[in-house]
N, C-alpha and C positions, 0 to 999 in steps of 0.2 A: 442820308446814309454817312454824312464827313461828321456829323458829330458823335455814333457810334466812335467811327476812330479815334478821333479826339480822347474819346473817355478811354479805351480802350489802351491809348498811348500813354494817358497818365496813369492807370493801374498796373502797366509795366512798369514805367520807372517808380513807381513805390514798391512794388514787389521785387524788384531787383536792388533796391536800395537795402529791403529790409534781408535778401537773401546777402548781401554783402556782409550787413549789420552782423546776423549769426553764423555767419563762416568766421568773421574774426572773434567772435567769441569761444568759438569750439576750442577744446584742449588739445593741442597738440602736441606734437614728440617732444616741444618744446615749452612746455608748458601752457604759453598762448593765457589771452584773456583769460578765460574761461578758472583759473586757475585760482585767481584771487576772489571772484566768485562762489566757489565750489567751495574754499575754504569754508564758509561762514553758512551754508547752506545747509539745513536738519534737517528741512521738511522735506525735500525730492529725494536728497543723497546725490553721491555724486556719480555715480553710475546712470541714477534715471534722468539726471540733468545731458548727462552727455548723449543719452538714448534720443531723448526729444527734442536736441537742437539736432542729431543728426537725421532725423525723419524731415523736421522743419526743413531740413535744407534737402532734402530729395521733393517733397511736397513745393517747397517755395522754384527751384527748379523744372519742374513739372508744370507748374502753373505761368512761369516766363515763357517756354514752348508753346504751351497750348496757346496762351495770349497771342504769341507773336503769328501763330498759323491763323489764327480767326482775324488779328490785323490788317497779313497779308488779304483773307478774303474780303473785308470790307473796305479795300483801301479804294476810297475813290477814283474813278476809272478815268484818267488823263487823256485817253486816247481818244478823245472826242473834241479837243480842243487842237485846232495845228497851230504850228508858229509863224512867224510873218513869213520863215523862208519856205514855208510849207505853200502858203497862199499864194506868193509871190510867183512859185516855181508853177502852181496849177492855173496862175494869169497868163502865165507867158504862151506867147502864140509857137506853136512847134514849126520849126523849118522844114518848109517840104523838099526845097533844091538845093543843089550843093551850094555851097559859095564859092563865087565865079574870083579866080586870082588871076591880078591883071597878067597880061601875056607878054613875055621881053624878048627880047631881040634876041636871037641866038647868033654868038661870034662865035667865030672860025675855031677856035681852042674848045668850046662847048661839044662842037662836032664831032670830037673825036673820042 
């Protein structure tokens, strides 16, 4: 189960990096990095490239969300492993009687 978690975590990192790159390449209002690539691109055209990048962004975001949910479901269960503090608490003997405090002598000032 832990191997699946590690594989999913690696895939999440890879998809997140790809998503970041796709977002950076998109044409924003200021021109963005896509302006450099779209000028010489005659195969797809500017509009098809923008549509592809937008769809890829949504798909990558969806994939990251789904993978995060799956990673949560296959997370190794750590509840069975107890910490040292929990083991010490379980091994302590519960107090059955109230503690006895030393009895002091009452002074006349305390009696008032």
